[in-house]
MARDOVEX-984165 format. One record per atom (N, C-alpha, C): x, y, z. Coordinates in steps of 0.001 Angstrom, whole numbers, padded with zeros to 6 digits, always signed. Each point is the difference from the previous one (the first is absolute). Last residue first. Example, Ala and Ser with C-alpha at 12.3 -4.5 7.8 and 13.67 -1.06 7.14 Angstrom:
REM residues 2
+012850-002250+007080
+000820+001190+000060
-000770+001090+000730
+000290-005720-000070
-000890+001190+000000
+000900+001200+000000
This chain:
REM residues 258
-011044-012292+001780
+001429+000320+000019
+000744-001079+000759
-005298+001911-002074
+000885-001115+000374
+001456+000485+000007
-005599+001994+000134
+001416+000163-000323
+000766-001210+000494
-005519+001473-001512
+000987-000539+000932
+001415+000264-000500
-005941+000979-000488
+001351+000158-000554
+000994-000466+001047
-005473-001459-001005
+000999+000679+000813
+001255+000232-000833
-004297-001385-001884
-000207-000340+001396
+000965+000742+000909
-002344+000749-005128
+001215+000138+000795
-000325-000295+001469
-002537-001958-004508
-000139+000874+001172
+001313+000040+000783
-001458-000951-005544
+000561-000523+001260
-000078+001036+001113
-003709+000800-003624
+001435-000294-000093
+000512-000568+001319
-002878-002221-000274
+000275+000744-001225
-000361+001482+000224
+001588-004770+003062
-000965+001070-000222
+000385+000720-001285
+002577-003459+002129
-001233-000620-000471
-001131+001020-000085
+004642+000717+001617
-000165+000044-001457
-001272-000683-000510
+002517+002749+004258
-001006-001055-000106
-000443+000009-001464
+004950+001803+001909
-001301+000170-000645
-000914-001197+000263
+004687+002837+001802
-000680-001278+000120
-001436+000196-000462
+005022+002758-000923
-001437-000057+000269
-000449-001449+000178
+005149+002682+000702
-001001-000484-000934
-001401-000052+000566
+005951+000788+000484
-001311+000524+000388
-001031-000508-001001
+005498-000941+001906
-001072-000222-000964
-001304+000551+000556
+005757+000325+000753
-001335+000314+000539
-001020-000151-001125
+004821-000547-000625
-000339-000818+001155
-001332+000312+000647
+001857+003699-003109
+000733-001260+000159
-000371-000732+001289
-003837+002935-001865
+001391+000361+000274
+000751-001318+000191
-004244-000484-001582
-000020+001456-000098
+001345+000625+000360
-002094-004730-001996
+001116+000387+000863
+000171+001511-000113
-004761-002736-000642
+001164+000545-000702
+001058+000383+001015
-004904-003343-000440
+001009+000780+000713
+001051+000516-000970
-005304-002584+000764
+001014+000460-000947
+000936+000971+000721
-004165-004181+000954
+000878+001096+000401
+000892+000415-001157
-004945-002750+001078
+001058+000222-000986
+000802+001217+000448
-004305-003741+001570
+000960+001044+000357
+001104+000059-001053
-003549-003266+000037
-000586+001294-000339
+000952+001158+000302
+000854-004648+001042
+000282+000327-001397
-000596+001333-000420
+000648-002877+004293
-000123+001465-000063
+000282+000474-001425
+000374-004653+001846
-001389+000465+000140
-000167+001522-000090
+002553-001648-003482
-001045-000324+000984
+000646-000365+001343
+003104+003121-002771
-000661-001273-000288
-001117-000224+001012
+002645+004764-001988
-000306-000955+001067
-000789-001210-000502
+003670+003672-001966
-001254-000611-000444
-000360-001145+000951
+003147+004515-000598
-000084-001067+000990
-001392-000609-000153
+003481+003255-003264
-001323-000492+000377
+000137-001128+001007
+003067+004402-001691
+000093-001388+000458
-001370-000414+000509
+000732+003676-004006
-000007-000138+001448
+000254-001457+000328
-000350+003834-004563
+000471-001239+000639
+000016+000087+001522
-003646+002976-002534
+001456-000121-000111
+000468-001244+000756
-004618+001723-000142
+000382-000885-001087
+001485-000181-000194
-002730+002498+003474
+000495+000760-001154
+000443-000877-001174
-002314-001648+004156
-000127+001460+000087
+000391+000709-001287
+000414-004785+000712
-001404+000391-000130
-000125+001522-000099
+004525-002475-001644
-000683+000429+001216
-001444+000376-000292
+003112-003748-002705
-000452+001392-000012
-000765+000347+001279
+003853-003816+000191
-001210+000230-000770
-000379+001464+000041
+003701-004285+001864
-000114+001368-000502
-001256+000137-000853
+000488-003517+004248
+000454+000168-001375
-000177+001463-000405
-000952-004010+004186
+000602+001313-000234
+000518+000063-001428
-003925-002903+003233
+001021-000032-001031
+000486+001427-000273
-002032-001768+004785
-000310+000702-001244
+001149-000185-000968
-002254-002052+005144
+000994+000062-001074
-000523+000783-001205
-001000-000896+005309
-000621+000801-001057
+000996+000255-001122
+002418-001131+004533
-001224-000513-000612
-000491+000956-001069
+003800-000727+004530
-000120+000176-001439
-001276-000639-000541
+001400+002373+004954
-000334-001273-000639
-000251+000207-001489
+001428+003131+003847
+000518-000093-001351
-000254-001329-000681
-001251+002008+004494
+001002-001066-000070
+000572-000166-001397
-003589+003037+001120
+001272+000497+000508
+001102-001024-000044
-003907-000508-003599
+000045+000173+001455
+001369+000523+000429
+000421-001711-004788
-001254+000255+000696
+000181-000062+001508
+002524+000598-005040
+000396-000260+001387
-001147+000455+000892
-000005-001724-005412
-000180+001065+000969
+000429-000461+001385
+001897-001609-004953
-000871-000397+001101
-000085+001154+000988
+001395-000799-005622
+000130+000685+001278
-000979-000613+000992
+002809-001102-005158
-001216+000041+000806
+000310+000650+001342
+002140+000695-005039
-000037-001231+000789
-001308-000049+000769
+003550+003382-003548
-001159-000243+000840
+000102-001314+000742
+003404+001900-002954
-001249+000185-000741
-001252-000264+000822
+004550-000434+001731
-000008+001260-000725
-001345+000294-000656
-000500-003288+003927
+001202+000234-000777
-000171+001297-000762
-002449-002080+004827
+000012+000548-001355
+001401-000009-000602
-003206-000607+004371
+000812-001085-000556
+000080+000266-001511
-001374+003077+004633
+000021-000202-001448
+000964-001127-000371
-003161+001865+004395
+001244-000690-000342
-000047-000362-001476
-002538+004016+003378
-000055-001072-000992
+001381-000641-000144
-003015+003061+004069
+000874+000048-001155
-000184-001178-000936
-002454+000893+004157
+001230+000747+000276
+000960+000012-001192
-005527-000958+002030
+000908-000063-001157
+001234+000854+000267
-003566-000588+003280
-000385-001039-000964
+001021-000199-001121
+000247+003293+003605
-000420-001213+000714
-000273-001152-000947
+001143+004467-001570
+001139-000747+000553
-000372-001263+000766
-003431+003121-001990
+000687-000963-000858
+001128-000767+000680
-003041+003756+001571
-000194-001371+000484
+000829-001036-000754
+000103+004803-001005
+000103-000113+001454
-000068-001443+000487
-000602+001218-004639
+001393+000169+000414
+000165-000245+001503
-004314+000163-001969
+000674-001281-000221
+001441+000058+000477
-002454+003980+000232
-000648-000994+000871
+000656-001369-000149
+001369+003633-002794
+000493+000111+001374
-000607-001062+000912
+000413-001200-005242
-000529+001118+000788
+000457-000051+001453
+003671-000663-002465
-001340+000581-000001
-000997-001141-000252
+004527-000996+000814
+000190+001450-000029
-001308+000766-000141
+002281-005006+001895
-001141+000588-000680
+000150+001511+000090
+004194-003454+000176
-000833+000947+000736
-001172+000416-000874
+004428-004012+000485
-001079+000681-000690
-000811+000887+000922
+005121-002915-000970
-000967+000526+000951
-001054+000797-000764
+002920-004152-002047
-000203+001439+000013
-001018+000355+001076
+003420-004361-001957
-000937+000510+000994
-000051+001523-000052
+001561-002471-004528
+000189-000268+001413
-001060+000631+000881
+000616+002324-004613
+000432-001361+000303
+000158-000145+001505
-002469+003500-004140
+000492-000289+001354
+000441-001463+000108
+000318+002741-004645
-000948-000811+000747
+000544-000230+001408
+001191+004484-002900
+000369-001401+000191
-001081-000740+000764
-001511+004310-002870
+001107-000314+000889
+000278-001492+000072
-003452+003242-002257
-000277-001288+000643
+001077-000350+001011
-000500+005132-000719
+000099-001109-000941
-000290-001303+000740
-001994+004934+001546
+001015-001044+000161
-000012-000969-001182
-003102+003727+000845
+001312+000520-000385
+001091-001071+000004
-004546-000911+001415
+000010+000342-001413
+001348+000498-000497
-000679-000921+004628
-000068-001238-000779
+000094+000299-001494
-000229+003681+002850
+001252-000722+000240
+000047-001278-000827
-003992+002489+000011
+001042+000677-000772
+001331-000716+000139
-003590-001535+002602
-000255-000284-001407
+001067+000639-000890
+000079+000988+004561
+000462-001368-000237
-000224-000400-001454
-001735+004100+001405
+001468+000062-000108
+000586-001383-000254
-004589+000245+000785
+000292+000663-001266
+001508+000109-000220
-001548-001692+004129
-000173-000961-001088
+000314+000629-001361
+002545+002143+004122
-001406-000299-000267
-000091-000924-001207
+004226+000624+003487
-000454+000045-001392
-001476-000373-000100
+002609-000004+004199
-000034+001329-000591
-000650+000080-001372
+000818-004037+002930
-000498+001059+000872
-000231+001342-000674
+001646-004292-002059
-000902-000424+001073
-000700+001162+000688
+003263+000690-003464
-001109-000761-000551
-001027-000358+001067
+003999+002156+001366
-000853+000886-000789
-001219-000740-000533
+003291-002489+002267
-000736+000869+000925
-000955+000909-000757
+002922-002658-002544
-001038-000813+000639
-000842+000850+000948
+003705+002111-002049
-001005-000370-000992
-001148-000786+000634
+003743+001108+002654
-000760+001207-000337
-001133-000341-000951
+003002-003425+001042
-000833+000329+001158
-000863+001219-000273
+003291-001465-003178
-001221-000804+000002
-000926+000394+001136
+003850+002704-002738
-000418-000242+001383
-001339-000741+000014
+002286+001622-003991
+001152-000319+000840
-000387-000371+001425
-003163+001414-003462
+000690-001205-000476
+001167-000432+000875
-004604+002715+001245
+001445+000205-000010
+000706-001272-000447
-004976+002816+000303
+000528-001281-000455
+001496+000185-000225
-004154+002667+002912
+001312+000057-000639
+000461-001413-000339
-004163+003165+002137
+000072-001242-000792
+001265+000060-000852
-001633+003617+002851
+000861-000972+000661
+000089-001332-000707
-002503+003801-001732
-000584-000441+001263
+000815-001024+000742
+001196+000272-005116
-000740+000954+000811
-000554-000604+001268
+002951-002022-003343
-001352+000091-000552
-000890+000930+000813
+005512-000981-001042
-000927+000530+000997
-001369+000202-000661
+004780-003028-000778
-001156+000595-000666
-001011+000417+001064
+005755-000820-000070
-001333-000287+000541
-001085+000719-000800
+004432-001169-002721
-000339+000784+001198
-001372-000388+000521
+003385-003409-002658
-001064+000964-000226
-000302+000764+001279
+004719-002182-001584
-001058-000203+000987
-001060+001066-000220
+004207-000231-002407
-000846-001108-000421
-001107-000315+000977
+003552+003569-000192
+000207-001128+000900
-000821-001212-000403
-000266+004224-002340
+001313-000592-000194
+000195-001246+000852
-003953+002619+000369
+000004-000725-001258
+001330-000696-000223
-001296+000706+005026
+000115+000865-001154
-000025-000848-001252
+000006-000425+005507
-000992-000384-000993
+000013+001000-001145
+004317-001456+003121
-001146+000885-000028
-000926-000414-001121
+004628-001737+003293
-000923-000168-001124
-001165+000955+000104
+005049+000997+001914
-001308-000524+000406
-000915-000139-001204
+004589+001878+000048
-000169-001420-000299
-001363-000549+000321
+001278+004596+000845
+000214-000257-001418
-000333-001437-000344
-000136+001304+004504
-001093+000624-000739
+000123-000272-001486
+003461-001441+002779
-001192-000804+000238
-001178+000564-000787
+004018+002413-000073
+000120-001221-000785
-001233-000885+000170
+000280+003884+002614
-000231+000335-001404
+000068-001233-000871
+001082-000367+004544
-001444+000158-000171
-000344+000325-001443
+004512-000189+001146
-000582-001341+000041
-001502+000063-000208
+002308+004059+000420
+000281-000624-001292
-000611-001390-000068
-000277+002328+004067
-000854+000626-001002
+000193-000634-001367
+002794-001407+003472
-001368-000455+000242
-000954+000570-001030
+004440+001496+000006
-000108-001343-000573
-001396-000578+000197
+000982+004174+001949
-000044+000105-001456
-000165-001367-000647
+000556+000210+004652
-001284+000571-000373
-000149+000074-001506
+004129-001368+001799
-001012-001044+000149
-001375+000502-000399
+003503+003129-000031
+000247-001028-001012
-001070-001082+000066
+000099+003351+003285
-000501+000514-001274
+000131-001051-001092
+001793-001045+004144
-001448+000055+000104
-000616+000494-001301
+004670+000008+000388
-000508-001359-000140
-001515-000016+000049
+002163+004097+000770
+000132-000426-001401
-000569-001393-000216
+000239+001619+004403
-001046+000695-000762
+000031-000406-001459
+003374-001669+002789
-001284-000596+000333
-001149+000643-000769
+004442+001749-000290
-000186-001220-000789
-001344-000651+000282
+000166+005234+000802
+000890-001088+000375
-000341-001240-000817
-000488+005462-001042
-000705-001281+000068
+000985-001070+000411
+001397+004500-000689
-001107+000120+000933
-000822-001264+000130
+004080+000591-002555
-001089+000716-000674
-001201+000178+000917
+005679-001724-000572
-001059+000418+000893
-001066+000766-000783
+002959-003845-002367
+000132+001386+000410
-001184+000397+000873
+000698-004329-002244
+000256+000126+001422
+000146+001421+000459
+001055-001121-005034
-000877-000814+000825
+000393+000167+001452
+000939+004035-003264
+000515-001349+000193
-000948-000729+000927
-001201+004163-001599
+001248-000057-000753
+000696-001333+000182
-005358+000990+000110
+001136-000230+000890
+001264-000061-000843
-004403+002931-001402
+000562-001333+000011
+001107-000086+001033
-004953+002987-001235
+001444+000037+000196
+000516-001421-000028
-004510+000930-000590
+000455+001335-000370
+001511+000141+000191
-003339-004529-001088
+000906+000721+000900
+000384+001360-000539
-004799-002124-001222
+001376-000375-000285
+000940+000892+000781
-004601-000368+002332
+000378+000251-001376
+001431-000481-000223
-002735-000046+004151
+000153-001228-000739
+000364+000217-001454
-000564+003229+003761
-001185-000227-000810
+000111-001266-000836
+003587+001557+002790
-001137-000378+000846
-001252-000268-000807
+004639-000896-002405
-000445+001091+000849
-001280-000405+000708
+003922-003567-001428
-001242+000638-000398
-000243+001239+000852
+004829-002514-001573
-000967+000201+001070
-001224+000688-000553
+004604-003340-001616
-000793+001199-000189
-000951+000115+001168
+003197-003288+000292
+000612+000682-001134
-000741+001289-000307
-000860-003565+003476
+000622+001255+000358
+000621+000751-001152
-002623-004252+000199
+001437-000154+000164
+000710+001323+000244
-004771-000244-000747
+000315-000870+001125
+001478-000158+000247
-001608+002484-003756
-000321+000681+001250
+000438-000848+001195
+000474-001900-004224
+000940+001098+000151
-000234+000762+001295
-003029-003424-001157
+001303-000552+000342
+001030+001086+000214
-004315+001163-001522
-000031-000408+001400
+001347-000544+000443
-000565+001049-004530
+000066+001220+000797
+000012-000321+001490
-000629-003530-002966
+001378+000508-000072
+000158+001263+000841
-004319-001802-000398
+000846-000890+000784
+001442+000488+000000
-003190+002217-002685
-000208+000297+001418
+000899-000855+000887
-000010-000833-004639
+000629+001290+000273
-000115+000342+001481
-002209-003872-001467
+001447-000171-000077
+000704+001301+000353
-004676+000077-000361
+000426-000680+001220
+001520-000182+000020
-001973+001757-003873
-000109+000971+001080
+000481-000613+001310
-000341-002795-003676
+001176+000848-000117
-000027+001085+001062
-003728-002812-000170
+001183-000758+000398
+001240+000860-000085
-004241+001673-001468
+000164+000004+001458
+001233-000766+000462
+000386+002009-004839
-000964-000887+000622
+000153+000118+001499
+002367+002836-002904
-000581-000818-001050
-001056-000949+000549
+001661+005077+001836
+000037-001462+000199
-000672-000727-001142
+002643+004758-000352
-001360-000503+000137
+000021-001522+000140
+004411+002244+001646
-000788+000045-001235
-001394-000532+000254
+002780+002395+003948
-000206-001302-000648
-000749+000186-001299
+003458+003591+002425
-001424-000338-000187
-000151-001309-000759
+004438+000324+002753
-000614+000802-001052
-001458-000373-000147
+003004-000297+004513
-000656-000847-000987
-000632+000891-001057
+004552+001268+002878
-001467+000063+000012
-000574-000906-001067
+004735+001031+000899
-000531-000902+001013
-001512+000022+000079
+003046+002270-003159
-000175+000749+001251
-000590-000866+001105
+000766-001596-004504
+001275+000413+000568
-000114+000767+001281
-003966-003353-001072
+000808+000834-000874
+001254+000467+000717
-003146-004557+000399
+000481+001118+000799
+000891+000843-000882
-001894-003478-002173
-001092+000271+000922
+000355+001151+000920
+002888-002060-003336
-000640+001270-000313
-001167+000305+000920
+002580-004060+000205
+000872+001109+000358
-000665+001342-000249
-002204-004044-001259
+000084+000134+001456
+000826+001201+000388
-002507+000184-004699
+001042-000797+000635
+000030+000266+001487
-004219+000124-003394
+000841+000949+000724
+001028-000809+000761
-003957-001536-002585
+001148+000284-000846
+000856+001116+000613
-003830-002260+002000
-000203+001331-000523
+001095+000406-000992
+000038-004094+002433
-001103-000084-000938
-000310+001343-000627
+004988-000605+001547
-001294-000246+000634
-001065-000100-001066
+005460-001238-000286
-001061+000930-000377
-001291-000371+000708
+005571-000648+001089
-001274-000697-000165
-001088+001022-000284
């Protein structure tokens, strides 16, 4: 049987009972395979390691020959080696934020303002506690429109600080009744989450940069309010709440939804 290294099982141990130098690994998986085979040979008493853990300087002429190590020691070494190999496989298989994995890496805007596509909690915490308004503007400007929210979403005021402190008593999020192209939204008011203050949801140009955004166009009695949001990371939306009966519109607050 051939290994991933194109080295036959019989050639792993040479005629003197020592492991020949391994070829350059083609991947972490092939390195793990080689390490596993070596661990098996050590554990079964076919070869032995020196104290520095290098390849054996000698071999057993037959299995079971006296070498100063009893079977219990060999088994302990075998289990230790297998544990290391298992850890290697986990490291190889763990998802990482790379271009190959399709997951964008975190974006650090400085001062602890970190937008992490793989961690909603980090993103929400940053928006609420670490990102200044100028950084929030950059985050919004760097984002595409994204998908429209659907269903119940929790909400947090992210600026200004004075509004952020008192908002949870009056507003805790929104409920979206939307399809692919929009629909409508109701705000979740008070700590009980009572639904009210309806707005139509549709795609339109943002006040800030004219690029596509999801517009939340409120109806009377709050028709002077106009929100716009973008999906800045998967499942997290950030945006602005404007008072639009002024020229130009006045920014009242920024908020996040997830």
